N, C-alpha and C positions, 0 to 999 in steps of 0.2 A: 400311700394314702390308706388310712384305716377304713376297713369295711364297716358300714353302719351296724350291722347285726352283732359284730364282735366288739363293739365299742360303746356299751351301755354305760352311761354316766349321769351324774346329777348335772342340773343346769350350771351350778357353780363350777364344776369340773370341766364341763364343755367350754365355758367362758375362758377360764384360765389356760386351757389347752390351746385355745385360739390365740391368745397373747403370745404364747410360745411360738406358734406357727408363724406369726408375723414379726418375730425377732425381738420381742420385748425383754429387756434386761433389768429395767429399773422402773418402779411405780411409786407414786406418793399417795398418802391417804390420811384421812381421820377415820378411824374405825366407827362402824355403826351396826346396830342389830339388824338393819334392813338388808345387809348383805353378808351375813355371817357365813353362808354356804360358800361364797367366793373367797372370803378370808381363810376359811378351812382349806379350800383347794390351793390357795397360795402356800399354805404350810408345806404341802407335799412337793412343791417345786422351789422351796426357798433357797436351794443351791444354784437355781437358774434365774429366778426373778428376785432382785433385791427390793423388798418393801420398806419404804421410808415412812415411819409414822411421824406426822407433823403435829404442830400444836394449835393450828388454826386452818380452817378450810381455805380462807383466802390465800394463805401462804402455800398450802399444798398445791392449790391450782396455779399460783404463780411459779412454783418450782417446775410444774409440768410444762407450763408454757415456755419458760426459759430453756428447759431441756429440748423441747421441740425446736426453738429458735436456734440453739447452739448446734444441735445434731442433724437437723432435717428430718428426723424420725419422730413420729407423733409422741408427745409427752403424755403419759398416762396418770390419771388422777382418779381416786375413788373417794366419794363422800356419801353421807347419808341424805335422806330427803329433807324437805322443809328448811330448817336453819342451815343445814350443811350445804344444800344446794344454793341457798341464798348467799352465803358467805363466799362460795366457789364462783359465783357469777363474775366477780371482778376479773378473775383469771381468764374466763371465757371471753369477756369483753376485750381484754388486752390481746389475747390470741386472735381475735377477729380483726381488730384494728392493726395489729402488727403482722398479720398474715403468717401465723405460726401454726404448725401442725400439732393438734392436741386432741385427745379423746377423754372426756369426763364421763365416768360411769356413776350413776346416782342410784343408790338402793331406794326402792320404791315400796309403797304399801302393797299388800296382797291384792291380787287382781279382783278377787270378790268384794273388796272394799272401795274400789275406784269410784269416784264421783259422789262419795258420801261425806267428804271433808273428814276423812279419817285422821288418825293422829299423825301430825306432820305432813299430811298430804299436800303435794303440789302437782300441777300439770307441767311436765317436762316441756312439752310442745309449746304450750302458751307462754311459759316463763322464758324460754331460750330462743324461740323463733325470732329471727331478725338479728341475733347476735352469734349465730352459728351457721354452718353450712348445711347441717342436718340434725334434727332432733327427733328421737323415736323412743317409745317404750316397746321392749321385747316381751310379747305376751305369750310366746311359745318357745320353750327351751330348744326344741328341735331346729329352730331358725336362727340360733345363736351364731353358728359358723357363717351363715349368709350375712347377717347383720353386722357382725364384727369385721368381716372382710370388706364389706361395703364402707364401714367407718374408716378403716385405714386408707381405702382407695380415695374416698372423698376428702379426707383430711390432708392428703398429700398431693392430689392432682389439681391441675389448673392453678388457681390462686390458693395456696395452702391456707388452712384455717381450722377451727375447732368443730368437733362433733360431740354431741351430747346423747348419751344412751341411758334410758331408765330401765332398772332391773327390779321387777316386782319380786318381793322376798320369797313368795311361794313358787314362783317360776324357777328360781334358782335351786329349789329343792326337788323339782320334778325329775324323774328318772327317764332318759330318753336314749335311744340308740340312733346315732347320727355321725356321719363321717365328718372329719375335719375339712376345712377349706384348704385351698392352696395359698402360699404367701402372696400378698398384694403386690401390684405392679403400678408405680406411679405413672400417670399419663399427663404430659404437657404438650401443647401444640408446637409445631415447628413453623417458622416463617416461610411464606411462599417466595419463590424466586422473584416473582414480579414485585413483591413488596420490597425485597432487598435492593433491586434495581431502582425502584422509585426512591428509596432512601438515598442511594448514592447520587441520583440526579439532584435531589434537593440539597445535598451537601456540597455538591460541586458548584452550585449557584449561590451558596451562603457566603457571607463576609464576616459574620461574627457568631459562629456556631458554639453551642454549649451543650455538653451532655449532662443530664441529671440522672443519677442512678439511686435505686433503693427499692423498697418493697420486700416482699418475701420470695421464697423459692430460689435463692441463690445457692451456688455451690463454689467450692475453691476453684474448680476448673473454669466456671463461668466468670469468676472474678478475674482470673488470669487472662481469659479471652477479652474481657472488657478493657483491661490495661493494654493489651496488644492492639486492640482497635483504635484506641485513643492515641497510642504512640504512633501508629502507622499514618493517622490522619491529623496529627498534631492537634488534638481536640482538648480543650479545657473541660474538666469534669468535676462536678459538684455533687456531694451526697445529699439525699433527702434526710429528713429528721432521724437522727440516731442510726444512721447507716454508714458512718464513716469507715468502718472496717472492711468494707467491700473493696476499697482501693487503698493502697499504702499512702500514708501522708507524705513519704518521701518521693513518691512518684512526681516528676516535674509537671505532669498534666493535672494533678489534683489541686483544686482551688478552694477547698473548704466545704463546709456543710450549712444547710439551710435550716437552722434551729430557731428556738425562740429568740435567742439573742444573736441573730445573723449579723455579720459585720456589714456596715454600710456599703462597703466597696463590693462585696459579693452580691448584696441586694441589687446594686446597680448593674452588675454584670448580668444577672438573670433578667433584669428589666430591659436591658439594652441589646440583648442577644437578638439576632434576626432569625435564627433557627435554634429551637430547643428540642433536643432529642431525649425524651424521658423514657429511660429504660427501667421499668419496674415500679416506680413510685405511682401512687394514686394521684399525686399532686394535691394533697390535702391542705387543710387550713393553716397549719403551722408552716409546712414547707413553702407555701405560697404567700405567707404573711398576710393571712385573712383574704386570700384570693385577690391580692393586689398586684403581686409581681407577675403573676400569670392570671389575667382577667378572664372570667367566663362571660359569655359562652364561647366567644371567638377571641383567642389571645392576640395581643399585638405581635408576638413572635410566631413565626411559622412553626407549628407544633408537630412533631412526630411522636406518637404515644404507643410504646410497646408494653403490653401487659398480657398476663396469662389468662385473664378473665374477660370474656367479651362483654360481660355486664358492666365492667369499669370503663371500657372504651366508649367515649361519647356520653358518659354519665353526667359529667360536669363541663368538659371541654370538647369543643368541635375542633378536631385535629385536621391538618393537611394530609396526614397519613396515619392510619391506624395499623398496627401490626400485632396480631393475636399470636403470642409466642411465650413460651417459658424462658426464663433467664438463661439457662444453659443452652437451650436451642438457639435463641437469638444471638447470644454472644459468640457462639461457635460460628454461626453464619456471618456475623459481622467481621470476625477476624479473618475469614476467607475472602471478604469483599475486596475488590481491587481498590487500593487507596486512591484518594484524590490528592491534588496538590494543596497541602496545608500551608504553603509559604505565605499566601495572602492574608491569612489571619494569625501569622506567627506572632506579631507584636500584641495582638489581642490576648493570645494564650499566655505569653510571657507576662503581660501586665496582670492578668488574673492570678497567676502564680505568685507574682511579687506582692500583690495585695494579701494573699494568704500568709506568706512568709512574714510580712510585716505585722500581721495580727497575732503572730506567735510570741511577739515581744511584750511581756506584761508591763503595765504601768505601775504606779504606786498604789498601794492598798491601805486604807485606814486601819489602824490598830496594830497590835504587837504580833500578830500572826498573819503571815502573807500566804494565802491558800495557793497562789500560783506557783510560788516557790516549793511548797510542799508537793504539788502535782508533778513539778519538773524533777524534783528529787526522786520520787518514786519511780518516774520513767527511767532515770539514770541507773537505778540499782536493780530493776526488774527486767527479765528477758522480754523480747518482743512477743513472746507467746502468752504472756500474762493476760488474764481475762479481767476486764472491768465491767462491773455492773452498777447501774445508777437507779435511784429513785427519780421521780419528777421533782423539780424545785429549782430555785435559782442558783443554789450551790453547784448544781450540775453544769452550769455555764462555765466554771473553771475547768471541768473535765472536757467538755465539748471543745473549748477553745484551745487548751494548752496540752492535752494528752495527744501524742502522735501515734495513731494506730497504724502499725506496719505489717500486721498479719491478718489474714482473713478470720472472721468470726471471733474477735477478741473483745467485742462490745456487746453488752446485753442491756438494753434500756427500753422503757415502754413508750412507744409512740402514742399510746392511749393516754399518756400523762398521768399514770396511776401512781400515787404515793404509796410507799410500803413495798415497793417491788424489788429494790436493790438487794436487801439482805436475803430473802428466800431465793432470788435468782442466783446469788453467788453460792448458796449451798447446793442448788442443783448443778451448777457448773463445776464445783469442786468434786461432787460425787461422780460426775460424768468423766471428768478429766483430773484425777487426783494428783497427778505429777506436775500439774500447771499451777502457778500462783494465781490466786483469785482475790481481787480487791473489790469490796462493795462500797459505794458512796451513798450516804443518806443524810437528810437533814434532821434537825432535832424534832421536827414534827413527824416526818415519815418513819423514823426508826421506832417510834412507839406505836406504829400501826402494825409492825411485823417483828419487832425485836424479840418477842417471846419465843420465836423459833431459833434463837441462839441455843436454846436447849437442844434442838435437833442437830444443830452443827456439833455441839459437843458430844451428843449421844453417839453419832455416826463418824466421828473423827473427820468432819469436813473442815479443815483447818484454814478457813478464810481469814482475811483481815478486813474488819468492818470499820470504815472511816465514818464518823458521825460529825457533821459540821453543825456546831451549835452557836446560833446567833440569838437565841431567845425569842424568835418570832416565826410566824408563817411568812417567810420572806417574799415569795411571789405575790401573795395577796397584799401584804403591806406595801410593796412597790406600787401596785395598782392603786391602793388607797391614796398614797402620797401624790401620785400622778394626777388622780381624778378628784380626790377630796383631801387636799393637804391639811395636815394637823388633825385629821379625824380618822382614827384607826381602831374602832372597836373590833373585838373578835380575834386579833392577830398576835396578841402578846402572850407568851408562854412562860410558865414557871416549871422549870425542868428538874429532873432528878440529877444526881451525880451519875452520869452515863458510864464512866469507868468502873464504878462500884456496881452498877447494874450489870455490866458485862462479867465482872468477877463473880457475881452472885450465881451465874449460870455455869461457872467453872471455866470461863474464858480468861485469857490474859486481858487486863484493862488498865489503860493509862489515860491521863488528861494532859493535853499539850496546849500551852497558852502563848508560847513564843516561837517564832520561826526557827531560831537557832537550836531549839530543843527537839525539833521534829526528827532529823535524821537518826539520832540515837534511839528515839522511841520507836521509829519504824523498824529499825534493825532489831530491837528487842521483840517486837511483834512477829517479825519474820522468823526469828529463832526460838519462839515460845514453844513450838511442838504442839500447839493446840489453837483453837480459834482465838482471835484477838480482836479487841475493840479499842480504837483510839478516838477519843473525843477531842476534836479540834475546836477551841473556842475562839470565834472571830468577832469582830466589832460589827454590830448590826448596820453600821454606816456603810459597810462594804456590801451593798445590796446586789451588785453584779460586777462583771469584769470591766465594765466601761463607765459606771456612774456611781453615785452615792445617794442615800436617802435625802440628805440635805439638798443636793443639787436638784433632785426631782421635785422636792417640796418648794424650793425657791422659784423654780421654773413655773410650777403650777400656780404659785401665788402671784408671780408677775403677770401670767397670762389672765388671771382673774381681774387684776387691776386694770388691764387694758381692754377687757371685754365690755 
């Protein structure tokens, strides 16, 4: 540890030295004059911290969030005040809802101009309070080691999440003599023996138990322990929204995911369970289908809720048993728990699995391009280690339903429902794991919210394949319009560019695919392009989801109106 007297540095140097102390290797930014001293300090350690310059702060923040979700280490993002902080807010919101460790550094106005509405001034605390675990302005450069260490500690401990730190530009210029901190140590609670005994008693009395897993704070070891616990007790296990990669889809105990387009069979399984063991998820609105499958405050199912944050336990649901524990700590204890006799619910588990396998068989899709066939082809030619990233949107239903995630942490999608996430997330994933294929999925609406960072992918050699599903509409909203207001759909029709040409303009490989039979060769060319690639898949807007069409929704709504 450096002695303070012999370690006189600028605030900018102290800050970057702390990032090194805590193991940072990659950071994302949009440069700003408000933190020039930190940028200058990054120049001196460019062989140890790779700085990725992005084209929009929302994308930079989403890259940091995706990096944190993928690696379990806080994703680092630097932006400037005012508009930069405002643009980055979406990434912080996603990190909050997805429980991803992330630290956003915001260059601030000088300390002497605080509270004057100086140029681009914002209040970090007021702006981000409620959407992060901690927000602070560092007013004294000598306290940077303390605050940065606390930021890493807070971002990773308990329920992971984002931290936001304001950096007054003059503070970063101050010369201070201060010692570095020690590397952070993540802290998560361990379940009490009495809690595990109570869980076993509840399980022994159950007839239709169901595990639901998800949330943040998972590790590969925790995922393996979860699978062992379910196998030992013959438990059916379902994923919460966009958490399918915690358990292999080939596991005979995996029964599907609770997404926006949940299968009717899985919805019934959740509804009819007599014991629901929720390991990690918050049991939010989408996972519970608007709080209907699991009803607050006292669910029909006997509920065991395991979560790393005591503030989440009892927040919405009154459980029969609360267990405050991290995922690794709980799953390790669950694996060691003496198993109960799962024979009495063997038929229940088999049926739930059979329902899932039945849902993997696609039906017919309107139009010349079958998105399910494209997804299944990609699955056959890519290794199980391939990472998939998605935006929010109806197109993601094909990924959720038909992609079989077989390895831990191969899915990055926003449970916050943020459009524009898929492309920047894929860039972060490819930079973090350059030897792994990375495929992003976006709709024609979402890609134009973040597609400008194809320039970043090209600049840094992040050779992703961006799949753009183009149906000429904001599909999710159009679906709701036809369901609630048939034949009335203002605001959802899109006039799109040539997306393949758009990709080529950035220096990426770009192709348009309009027929199912043409997709395998086009995807092969994208894989072999040796640079980022964009494949535009043009689908019929009638194919609004994996289970219905726009016309079917419209006709059902019109029929309902006639009988009302």
